[in-house]
C-alpha positions in Angstrom: 116.4 66.0 50.1 116.6 67.5 46.6 113.5 68.0 44.3 113.8 69.0 40.7 111.3 71.7 39.7 110.3 72.3 36.0 107.3 74.7 36.3 105.9 77.2 38.7 103.1 74.8 39.5 105.6 72.1 40.5 107.3 74.7 42.7 104.0 75.5 44.4 103.3 71.8 44.9 106.7 71.3 46.4 106.2 74.2 48.8 102.8 72.7 49.9 104.6 69.4 50.6 107.2 71.3 52.8 104.5 73.2 54.6 102.8 69.9 55.5 105.9 68.8 57.5 105.6 69.0 61.3 107.4 72.3 61.7 106.5 75.7 63.3 107.7 77.8 60.3 109.8 77.6 57.2 112.3 79.9 55.6 113.7 80.0 52.1 116.8 81.2 50.3 117.3 81.3 46.5 120.7 81.2 44.8 121.4 81.6 41.1 123.7 78.7 40.9 123.1 75.3 42.5 126.9 75.1 43.3 126.8 78.1 45.7 127.2 77.3 49.4 125.2 78.6 52.3 128.0 80.9 53.6 127.8 84.6 54.5 129.6 87.2 52.5 132.2 87.9 55.3 133.4 84.3 55.0 134.2 84.7 51.3 137.1 87.0 52.0 140.3 85.5 50.5 142.2 85.8 53.8 139.4 84.5 56.0 141.3 81.3 56.8 144.0 83.3 58.5 142.0 86.4 59.5 139.5 85.7 62.3 135.8 86.5 61.4 135.4 88.7 64.6 138.5 90.7 63.8 137.5 91.4 60.2 133.9 92.2 61.3 135.1 94.6 63.9 137.3 96.5 61.3 134.3 96.7 59.0 132.0 97.9 61.7 134.4 100.6 62.8 134.9 101.8 59.3 131.2 101.8 58.5 130.4 103.6 61.8 132.9 106.3 61.0 132.0 106.9 57.4 128.2 106.4 57.4 127.3 109.3 59.7 126.7 111.9 56.9 124.2 109.5 55.3 122.2 108.6 58.3 119.1 110.5 59.6 120.0 109.6 63.1 123.1 108.2 64.9 123.1 104.4 65.3 125.1 103.1 68.2 123.7 99.5 68.5 126.1 97.1 66.8 123.2 94.7 65.8 121.5 97.6 64.0 124.7 98.6 62.3 125.2 95.0 61.2 121.7 94.8 59.6 122.3 98.1 57.9 125.6 97.0 56.5 124.0 93.8 55.2 121.3 95.8 53.6 123.8 98.0 51.7 126.1 95.2 50.7 128.9 95.4 53.2 130.2 91.8 54.0 128.8 90.5 57.3 128.2 87.2 59.2 124.5 87.4 58.2 123.0 85.2 55.6 119.7 86.5 54.1 116.6 84.2 54.1 112.9 85.0 53.5 109.6 83.8 54.9 108.1 83.9 51.4 109.1 81.0 49.1 108.2 82.9 45.9 110.6 85.7 46.8 113.3 83.1 47.2 112.4 81.8 43.8 112.6 85.3 42.4 116.1 85.8 43.7 117.2 82.4 42.5 116.0 83.0 39.0 117.0 86.7 38.6 120.5 86.1 39.9 121.0 83.1 37.6 123.4 84.2 34.8 124.4 82.5 31.6 127.7 80.9 31.2 129.5 83.1 28.6 131.2 80.0 27.1 128.0 77.9 26.6 125.3 80.7 26.6 123.4 78.4 29.0 121.9 79.0 32.4 123.2 76.9 35.3 120.8 75.1 37.5 119.6 77.3 40.3 118.4 76.3 43.8 116.0 77.3 46.5 116.9 76.1 50.0 114.1 75.5 52.5 114.9 75.6 56.3 113.0 74.9 59.4 114.7 77.6 61.6 113.0 76.4 64.8 114.3 72.9 64.6 117.7 74.2 63.5 118.0 76.4 66.6 116.8 73.7 68.9 119.5 71.4 67.5 122.4 73.8 67.4 121.5 75.1 70.9 120.8 71.7 72.4 123.7 72.2 74.8 121.7 74.9 76.6 118.5 72.8 76.4 116.9 75.4 74.0 113.2 74.8 73.3 112.1 78.1 71.9 112.0 79.3 68.3 113.7 82.0 66.3 115.9 84.4 68.3 115.8 88.2 68.3 118.7 90.6 68.8 117.7 91.5 72.3 117.7 87.9 73.5 120.7 87.3 75.8 121.0 83.8 74.3 122.4 85.6 71.2 125.2 87.2 73.2 127.7 84.6 72.0 126.9 85.7 68.4 126.8 89.4 69.1 129.2 91.8 67.3 132.2 92.6 69.5 131.8 89.4 71.6 135.1 88.1 73.1 136.8 85.4 71.1 136.8 82.9 74.0 132.9 83.0 74.2 132.2 83.4 70.5 129.7 80.7 69.4 130.6 78.3 66.7 127.4 77.4 64.9 125.0 79.6 62.9 121.6 80.3 64.4 118.3 81.7 63.0 117.3 85.2 64.1 114.9 88.0 63.2 116.4 91.4 62.3 115.0 94.9 62.4 112.6 95.8 59.6 114.6 98.9 58.9 113.8 99.5 55.2 110.9 99.0 52.8 112.9 96.4 51.0 113.2 94.0 54.0 109.5 94.5 54.7 108.6 93.6 51.0 111.0 90.7 51.0 109.9 89.3 54.4 113.6 89.1 55.3 115.1 87.0 58.0 118.7 86.0 58.9 121.1 83.3 59.9 123.9 84.8 61.9 127.1 82.7 61.8 129.7 82.0 64.5 133.3 81.0 64.3 132.7 77.8 62.2 133.6 78.7 58.6 131.8 75.7 57.1 128.6 76.3 55.0 125.3 75.5 56.7 124.7 72.4 54.6 127.8 70.7 56.1 127.4 71.8 59.7 128.0 68.9 62.1 126.2 68.9 65.4 125.7 66.4 68.3 122.0 65.8 67.9 120.3 64.0 65.0 117.5 66.5 64.3 119.2 68.3 61.4 117.6 66.1 58.7 116.4 66.5 55.1 113.2 67.9 56.5 115.1 70.7 58.3 117.3 71.8 55.5 116.2 70.7 52.0 116.6 72.0 48.4 114.6 72.5 45.3 116.5 72.7 42.0 115.4 74.6 38.8 117.2 73.2 35.8 119.0 75.8 33.7 116.8 75.2 30.6 113.7 76.0 32.7 114.8 79.3 34.1 113.3 81.6 31.4 109.9 79.9 31.4 109.6 79.8 35.2 110.6 83.5 35.6 108.0 84.4 33.0 105.3 82.5 35.0 106.5 84.1 38.3 106.3 87.6 36.8 102.8 86.8 35.5 101.5 86.3 39.1 102.9 89.6 40.3 106.4 88.9 41.6 108.0 91.6 39.6 111.2 93.7 40.3 109.3 96.7 41.6 107.4 94.5 44.1 110.5 92.9 45.5 112.4 96.2 45.4 109.8 98.9 46.2 111.9 101.8 45.0 113.4 103.4 41.9 116.0 100.7 41.5 113.3 98.1 41.4 111.3 100.0 38.9 114.4 100.4 36.7 115.0 96.7 36.9 111.4 96.0 35.9 111.5 98.3 32.9 114.8 96.9 31.8 113.5 93.3 32.0 110.2 94.3 30.3 112.1 95.6 27.3 114.1 92.4 26.9 117.4 93.3 28.5 119.1 90.5 30.4 120.6 90.8 33.9 
């Protein structure tokens, strides 16, 4: 299901329609170009077709663990915690960021939308909407899963865990909650999909049960010519850079945008 959104009001109406669906919860992800796929940063490595995700992830984990010690207030030995920290600081991982707040997803879609240098026009951007409970129940149907979003300590996530053996490594991505280990993830209501060995983007994942439908994974599209107007409306109701990024970087972005600088 794809819905075109021209105004902030239309976005709110679309979200209300999604929330009326029979689901326990909904997550959202905003992307600055409607052509972008739902794939984690680790899978964008140019050699990922020949290099296995687990092998590449293990190399990154080891290097991060070795080099991050001087910058940490305390030692982190848990690999899930390290993976969340790596994701937070931009190191490629199998995690894909989502949020429980649709307006934060809209903010990320609009603010990451950049003009084409040849045409000086914005591309269409997109907000994905996901029912993570229905997704997990479908993907984990082989173990008769009937619960909701997973947490790192759940043994049913062992097949997705960093360092897992290749022969038991799960294929499909699943929805999980991470640690709220920074003010940013708290402000952004952050959640995650953690991917397995299947390199395909979420929107093309094939499963054995019919419950991954348009209601489970749907999209809202903001036309490029509406980006400027919608971000102005979004800012006017309080979704500013310093709210999304509650630190000096966020304040700097907000001041920059307030004085008319792009990007």
